[in-house]
C-alpha positions in Angstrom: 0.0 0.0 0.0 2.7 2.4 1.0 4.7 1.4 -2.0 1.8 2.1 -4.3 1.2 5.5 -2.7 4.9 6.3 -3.1 4.7 5.3 -6.8 1.8 7.6 -7.3 3.6 10.4 -5.5 6.7 10.0 -7.7 4.5 9.9 -10.8 2.8 13.1 -9.7 6.2 14.7 -9.0 7.4 13.6 -12.4 4.3 15.1 -14.1 4.8 18.3 -12.2 8.5 18.5 -13.2 7.6 17.7 -16.8 4.8 20.3 -16.8 7.3 22.8 -15.4 9.8 22.0 -18.1 7.2 22.3 -20.8 6.1 25.6 -19.4 9.6 26.9 -19.5 10.0 25.6 -23.1 6.7 27.4 -24.1 7.9 30.6 -22.4 11.3 30.4 -24.1 9.6 29.8 -27.5 7.3 32.8 -26.9 10.3 35.0 -26.0 12.2 33.9 -29.1 9.1 34.6 -31.3 8.7 38.1 -29.7 12.4 38.8 -30.2 12.0 37.8 -33.9 8.7 39.5 -34.5 9.2 42.7 -32.6 11.7 44.2 -35.0 9.5 43.1 -37.9 6.5 44.8 -36.3 8.6 48.0 -35.7 9.8 47.9 -39.2 6.3 47.5 -40.5 5.1 50.5 -38.4 8.0 52.6 -39.6 7.3 51.5 -43.2 3.7 52.7 -42.7 4.8 56.0 -41.3 7.3 56.5 -44.1 4.6 55.8 -46.6 2.4 58.4 -45.0 5.2 60.9 -45.2 5.7 60.0 -48.9 2.0 60.5 -49.5 2.2 63.9 -47.8 5.0 64.8 -50.2 3.1 63.6 -53.2 0.2 65.7 -52.1 2.5 68.7 -51.8 4.0 67.9 -55.2 0.5 67.9 -56.7 -0.4 71.1 -54.9 2.6 73.0 -56.3 1.7 71.8 -59.8 -1.9 72.9 -59.3 -0.5 76.3 -58.1 1.6 76.5 -61.3 -1.6 75.8 -63.3 -3.3 78.8 -61.7 -0.4 81.3 -61.6 2.0 79.9 -64.2 4.8 79.7 -61.6 5.8 77.5 -58.7 5.0 79.1 -55.3 7.7 81.4 -54.0 10.1 80.1 -51.4 8.7 83.0 -49.3 6.9 86.3 -49.7 9.0 89.2 -48.5 8.3 92.9 -48.5 12.0 93.4 -49.4 12.1 94.1 -53.1 12.9 96.8 -55.6 15.5 98.5 -53.3 13.3 98.3 -50.1 15.7 97.5 -47.3 13.3 97.0 -44.4 13.8 94.0 -42.2 12.6 90.6 -43.3 10.2 89.9 -40.4 6.9 88.1 -40.6 7.3 86.8 -44.1 5.0 84.0 -45.4 6.2 80.7 -46.5 5.6 78.6 -49.7 3.2 76.5 -47.5 1.0 79.5 -46.9 0.8 80.0 -50.7 -0.5 76.6 -51.5 -3.2 76.4 -48.9 -6.0 76.5 -51.5 -4.4 73.7 -53.4 -4.5 71.7 -50.1 -8.2 72.5 -49.6 -7.4 75.1 -47.0 -8.7 78.2 -48.8 -10.5 79.4 -45.8 -7.3 79.4 -43.8 -5.5 81.5 -46.4 -8.3 83.9 -46.6 -8.6 84.3 -42.8 -4.9 85.1 -42.6 -4.8 87.4 -45.6 -1.6 85.8 -46.6 0.9 88.2 -48.2 -1.2 91.2 -47.3 -1.2 91.2 -43.5 2.1 90.7 -41.7 2.5 87.5 -39.8 3.0 89.3 -36.5 -0.4 91.0 -36.9 -2.1 87.7 -37.3 -0.2 86.4 -34.3 -1.6 89.3 -32.2 -5.2 88.4 -33.3 -6.7 85.7 -31.0 -8.8 84.0 -33.7 -6.0 84.0 -36.3 -3.4 82.9 -33.7 -5.6 79.9 -33.1 -5.4 79.2 -36.9 -1.6 79.5 -36.8 -1.4 77.1 -33.9 -3.6 74.5 -35.6 -1.5 71.7 -37.1 -1.9 71.1 -40.8 -1.8 67.3 -41.4 -0.3 67.6 -44.8 2.7 69.3 -43.3 3.5 66.7 -40.7 5.4 63.4 -41.1 4.3 60.8 -38.5 7.8 59.4 -38.3 8.8 62.6 -36.5 7.5 62.5 -32.9 8.5 66.1 -32.3 6.0 68.6 -30.9 2.9 69.8 -32.8 3.6 73.2 -31.5 7.0 74.8 -31.3 6.6 75.7 -27.6 9.4 73.6 -26.1 12.2 75.3 -24.3 15.2 73.3 -23.2 16.4 73.5 -19.6 19.9 74.9 -18.7 22.6 75.0 -19.7 21.4 75.8 -23.2 18.5 78.3 -23.0 19.0 78.8 -26.7 17.8 75.3 -27.6 14.2 76.2 -28.3 11.9 75.8 -31.2 11.4 78.5 -33.8 8.4 80.8 -33.0 7.2 84.2 -34.0 6.3 87.4 -32.2 2.9 88.9 -31.8 4.4 92.3 -31.2 5.1 92.0 -27.5 6.0 88.3 -26.9 7.0 85.1 -28.6 4.1 82.8 -29.4 4.3 79.1 -30.4 3.1 78.1 -33.9 2.2 74.8 -35.5 5.1 72.9 -36.9 5.9 71.4 -40.3 8.2 68.7 -41.6 8.7 70.0 -45.1 11.0 72.6 -46.6 11.6 74.0 -50.0 15.0 73.8 -51.8 16.5 77.3 -52.4 19.5 76.1 -54.3 23.0 74.8 -53.9 24.9 77.4 -52.0 25.0 79.5 -48.9 21.8 81.3 -47.7 22.1 85.0 -47.1 19.7 87.5 -45.7 19.1 90.7 -47.8 22.0 93.1 -47.8 21.7 96.9 -47.9 20.9 96.6 -51.6 18.7 93.5 -51.8 18.6 93.7 -55.6 22.2 92.4 -55.5 21.2 89.3 -53.5 21.4 87.1 -56.6 25.0 88.0 -56.9 25.8 87.4 -53.3 23.9 84.2 -52.7 23.0 81.0 -54.5 19.3 81.0 -53.8 18.3 81.8 -57.4 19.8 78.6 -58.5 16.9 76.7 -56.9 13.2 76.4 -57.4 12.1 78.5 -54.4 13.6 81.6 -52.9 12.6 85.1 -51.9 9.7 86.3 -54.1 10.6 83.7 -56.7 8.5 83.1 -59.8 10.0 80.0 -61.3 8.0 78.1 -64.0 8.6 75.0 -65.9 10.5 76.6 -68.7 13.1 77.9 -66.2 14.0 74.4 -65.1 16.2 73.6 -68.0 18.0 70.8 -66.1 14.8 68.8 -66.3 12.0 68.5 -63.7 13.0 64.9 -63.0 16.6 66.1 -62.1 15.6 69.0 -59.9 14.5 68.9 -56.3 11.6 71.1 -55.2 10.9 70.0 -51.6 12.4 68.0 -48.8 12.0 67.0 -45.2 13.2 68.4 -41.8 12.8 66.9 -38.4 11.3 68.9 -35.5 13.7 70.0 -32.8 12.7 68.4 -29.5 16.0 68.8 -27.6 15.6 68.0 -23.9 12.4 66.0 -24.4 12.9 62.5 -23.3 15.9 63.4 -21.2 18.2 64.5 -24.0 20.9 66.8 -22.8 22.0 68.1 -26.2 20.4 68.3 -29.6 21.2 65.8 -32.4 23.0 66.8 -35.6 19.6 66.8 -37.3 18.1 69.3 -34.8 20.9 71.8 -34.1 22.7 74.6 -36.0 26.3 75.3 -35.2 27.1 79.0 -34.8 30.1 81.1 -35.7 31.4 79.0 -38.6 32.6 81.9 -40.7 34.4 79.8 -43.3 31.1 78.4 -44.7 30.9 81.3 -47.2 33.9 80.2 -49.1 34.2 76.6 -48.0 30.8 75.1 -46.9 32.6 71.9 -45.9 33.9 73.7 -42.8 30.4 73.1 -41.4 31.1 69.3 -41.4 34.6 69.9 -39.9 33.1 72.0 -37.2 30.5 69.4 -36.4 33.2 66.7 -36.2 34.8 68.4 -33.2 31.7 68.6 -31.1 29.7 65.4 -31.9 29.6 61.9 -30.6 27.7 59.8 -32.9 24.5 61.6 -33.9 24.5 64.0 -30.9 26.3 67.2 -30.2 28.4 67.3 -27.0 28.9 71.0 -26.7 25.6 72.9 -26.4 27.4 76.3 -26.1 28.2 76.3 -29.8 24.9 74.9 -31.1 21.6 76.7 -31.3 18.5 74.5 -31.5 16.4 77.1 -33.1 16.0 75.0 -36.1 12.5 73.8 -36.8 10.1 74.4 -39.6 6.7 76.1 -38.9 4.3 75.9 -41.8 3.5 79.6 -42.1 6.8 81.5 -41.6 9.1 81.7 -44.6 12.4 82.7 -43.1 15.1 80.7 -45.0 16.4 79.1 -41.8 12.9 77.9 -41.0 11.4 76.8 -44.3 14.2 76.1 -46.8 17.3 73.9 -47.3 20.3 73.8 -49.6 21.9 70.9 -51.4 25.4 71.4 -49.9 25.9 69.4 -46.7 24.3 65.9 -47.2 20.9 64.8 -46.0 20.8 64.4 -42.2 24.2 66.2 -42.1 25.1 69.3 -40.0 23.8 72.8 -40.5 25.7 76.0 -39.7 25.6 79.8 -39.7 28.4 82.2 -39.8 27.4 84.4 -36.9 26.7 83.8 -33.2 23.2 85.1 -32.8 21.2 82.4 -31.2 18.0 84.4 -31.0 17.5 85.2 -34.7 17.6 83.6 -38.1 21.1 83.0 -39.4 22.4 85.7 -41.6 24.5 83.3 -43.6 24.1 79.6 -43.4 23.9 76.1 -44.9 20.9 74.1 -43.9 20.5 70.4 -44.6 17.3 68.5 -45.0 16.7 65.8 -42.3 14.4 63.0 -41.3 14.1 60.1 -38.9 13.9 57.6 -41.8 16.9 55.2 -41.8 19.6 56.3 -44.1 18.4 59.5 -45.7 15.4 61.7 -46.6 12.6 61.8 -49.0 12.3 64.7 -51.6 9.8 65.9 -54.1 11.2 66.5 -57.6 9.9 69.3 -59.7 8.0 66.8 -61.8 6.0 65.9 -58.7 7.5 62.4 -58.1 9.0 61.5 -54.7 12.5 60.0 -54.3 14.5 58.7 -51.4 18.0 60.3 -51.2 20.7 58.6 -49.3 22.6 60.5 -46.6 25.7 59.1 -48.3 25.0 60.8 -51.6 28.0 62.3 -53.5 28.6 65.9 -52.3 31.6 66.7 -54.5 34.0 69.4 -53.4 32.7 71.2 -50.4 36.0 73.2 -50.1 34.9 75.7 -52.7 32.2 78.3 -53.0 29.3 78.1 -55.6 29.5 80.6 -58.5 26.2 81.8 -59.8 25.6 80.5 -63.3 28.1 77.7 -63.0 27.5 74.1 -62.4 27.4 73.1 -58.8 30.7 71.8 -57.4 28.8 69.7 -54.8 28.5 66.5 -56.7 25.2 64.8 -57.5 23.6 66.4 -54.4 24.5 69.9 -55.5 23.3 69.2 -59.1 19.9 68.1 -57.8 19.5 71.6 -56.1 19.9 73.6 -59.3 17.2 74.2 -61.9 19.5 75.4 -64.7 23.1 74.5 -63.9 23.5 72.5 -67.1 24.8 69.5 -65.1 24.2 65.8 -65.7 22.8 64.4 -62.5 23.5 60.7 -62.9 22.3 57.9 -60.7 21.6 58.4 -57.0 
């Protein structure tokens, strides 16, 4: 009897041990499956987000074509009161995005803001219109970017200058809805208007691109071919200290006081190399984070880029003003897509451009009217440089 009971007990122990082993095996299998499937799920989600970003760019590409159908020109890079010798300050200028609102089925927004007629600061001082400016426009946001919908984030010390771009309502800075898309101004160095703004074309390279100050570029001006010329690109939103980040990433920040960029834009990359560890800057004192796009404001630093430093590469200005738009700068497009950025070509198609694209000789300055010296990347930024783009 006792022997029979002992046998039953041993059998029960064996079954329990076997069940325990089987449970561990099941748990191990589940863990392996999760480890295998999680990256695939994450990749699938990123692919979906990237597709949505691409669809946004296609929508913008169609919008600028529809704008061209109406006005026989692509939208200007930005609308500025500085023209014909007027040397007033470029403040409160409207972006290309403000111009194509009707083509994005947002005519009521454009009419409420009186785009191009009422200064941006005046709208920011009006409660109803400020609400419009603070309302995100879905067509201008890429879901891959988890940055703020409003540019109202201010980084803690030590870098009080790491804050998102905003505008003034006449007495204070107010946050505005952000955007992830910027227009290409050319392949050179951005400059703000000089004492004689009519000479800007001789001093800067913006007229080499599709969109710049008060531009009126149409299809016949793009002699390099619409399939060889970039119109739009991407830019990440600066989020700086969000999530415990102590310093901005290369995609988010602008290095100040890089004076050599005027004659040798590659000095921007050299300056970045001395203060970066991986994809993050280590010295916040030399970097301003005021580098986000807002859909309505057309300042070049906010709403344009240049095909000089590569996609996801560093951006620099030649002065040390952390509280204003850079007077002279090179601004790269950027995204959180792995390996590069998406762009809209002037023919309306969307292409992915690798961050390792050929950038040619960044040790020389661009000369207006000449082919870009900045490789395939530079050639893609010119509308009439006479270059052969090649594969990319």
